[in-house]
N, C-alpha and C positions, 0 to 999 in steps of 0.2 A: 524650378528648372533653371539652370544657368544657361543663358544664351551663348552661342558660339561667339568666337572673337569678332573683331571688326571685320566686315566684309569689304573687299576691294572690288569696286564696280569697273568693268572693262568694256561695256557695250552700251548702246544708246537706250534700250528699253527701261532699265531700272532708273537711269538718269533722267529720262523724260518723265517717268512717273513721279519722281522727286521734285521735278520742276513745276508741279501743280500746287498752288497754295493750300487747297483743301487736303489734298493727300499728304503734304508736308504736316499739316496740323494733325491728321490722323496718326502719322508716325510719332509725332511728339506725344500725343495723348496716350498711345500704347506704350511709350517708353516711360512716361510719368505714372500712369495708373495701371499698367499691365494688361493682360488679356481682357478683351472687351467684346461685346456684341455690337452690331450696327446700331441698335437702338440706344445702347449706352453711349456711343461715340456721338450719335446724333444729338442726344440730350446735352452732352458736355460742349458741343460746338455750335449749337443753335441751327443745325441743318436737318433737313428731311431724312428719315430713315432710309428711303429709297436712294437718295444721294450718297449717303454714307455707305450703303451696300454696294452701290456701283463702284465707288472709288476703292473700296476694300478689294473688290474682284480685280480692278486694274493693278493695285499693289501686289496682289497674289500672283497674277499673270507675270509680273515683273520679278517675282521671286523675293520680294521685300517682306511680306507677311504671309502667314499660313494659318489654316484652320487649327483650332485646338479642340477637337471633338470630345476629349475626355472631360471637358468642363461643361458640356451641354447636359441639361436636365432631361431633354427629349429630343427627338429627330428634327423638330422644327427650329430649335435654337442653335444658332451658329456663333461660336466664339472664335476670335482671331487674336493672333500674337505676332510679335516681330520675329523674323527668321534669325537676326543676328543682333548683337549688342549695338551695332552702329554701322555706318558705311563710310567709305573713303574712296577717292579716286585720284589718279595722277594724270596730268596732261600727257606725260610720256606713254602711258598705257593706251591713251585714246588717239594718239597721233596718226593720221592717215584715215580716220573715220569721221568725216565731217558731221554726220548726225550725232555721234557721241560727243564730239567736241562742242557742238552747239547746245546739246542738252545739258552737258556739264557746265557751260557758261551760264545758262539759264537757271540751273539748280543752285549754283553758287550765288548768283545775283538775288534769287529769291531768298536764300538763307540770310544773306546780308541785309536785305530789306526788312525781313522779319526781326532780325536782331536789332536793327535801328529802331523799328517801330516799338519794340518792348522796352528798350532803354528809354526812348522818348516818353512812353507812357509811365514808366517808373518815375522819372524825373518830373513828370507833370503832377504826380501824386506825392511828391516828397513832403514830409511833414505830417502825413496822416498816420504814421505809425513810427515813433521815435526809436523803438527797439530795433525794427528792421532798418531804419535809416542809419543807425549806428553800426549795424553789421554789414550792410551793403559795402561793396568796394568797387573801385575801378583800378586797373593796373596798366601801366605802359612803361616799357623799358626799351632803351636802345642798346644793342649789342653788336659786337663785330664777330660774325660767324662765317664759316664756310657752308656750303649746302649740306655737307655731312653732318656738321655740328648743328645746323637748324633742324635736320631730321631727328637728331638726338634729343633736342629741346622738345620737339613735337611728340616724340614717343614717351618722354618723361611726363609731359604735361597730360597726354591722353591717359597714361597709367594712373596718375593722381586722380583725375576725374573719374575713371573707372572704379578705382578703389572706393571712392566716396558714393558713387551712384549704385554700385553693386553690393554694397554692404548690407548686412542684416540690420534692419531698423530696430533699435532697442524698444522694448516694451517698458518704458519708463514714465509714461504719462505726459511726456513733453510733446507739445503740438508742433508738428513739422509741416512746412508749406513746400510746394514745388519751387525750386530755385533754379534759374538759368545762369549758368557760368560758361562764358566762352572766351576763346583767346584766338588770335591770329598771329602769324609770324610770316614776314615777307621782306624782301629787300626794298629799301626806301631810303630816301635822303631827307634829312631835317628841313 
């Protein structure tokens, strides 16, 4: 099943749900591994099943995940999946709602901390797998853009990432690992 397009968040509830570290990990696990049960997510994250179940319900109440009953083998088994392929938000959409603005700042700060932690962990293990070391990359470019042009760069970048993340994985015997690729674009001075 192809997930709907990127969902634009315009209120505090889903942003507050995303601002929690374990719920953010659940969203990532569902993105990488697809629909899962609370037990599967607990095993992958080292958390208790009850904790995973609780946070899945919070994400569902926020409209970020939904049950996938067609995957259950019996009535006791509950499967969960992402509602959309991803989320985005704009400070313009949230202006005037202090709770949504605060939740958005915290969700963004959490994502940045998680990205930095992952990069730091990768660099600490550099040299353990030369093939991955050779394939890994970092990119930084300075551009002169208008806000409209920056939006176009963002749309093209998101489209590229979606094309690769949504593609059908070839059945060619090649082992593939989850890979995190992220980019940021914002006005800044050197």
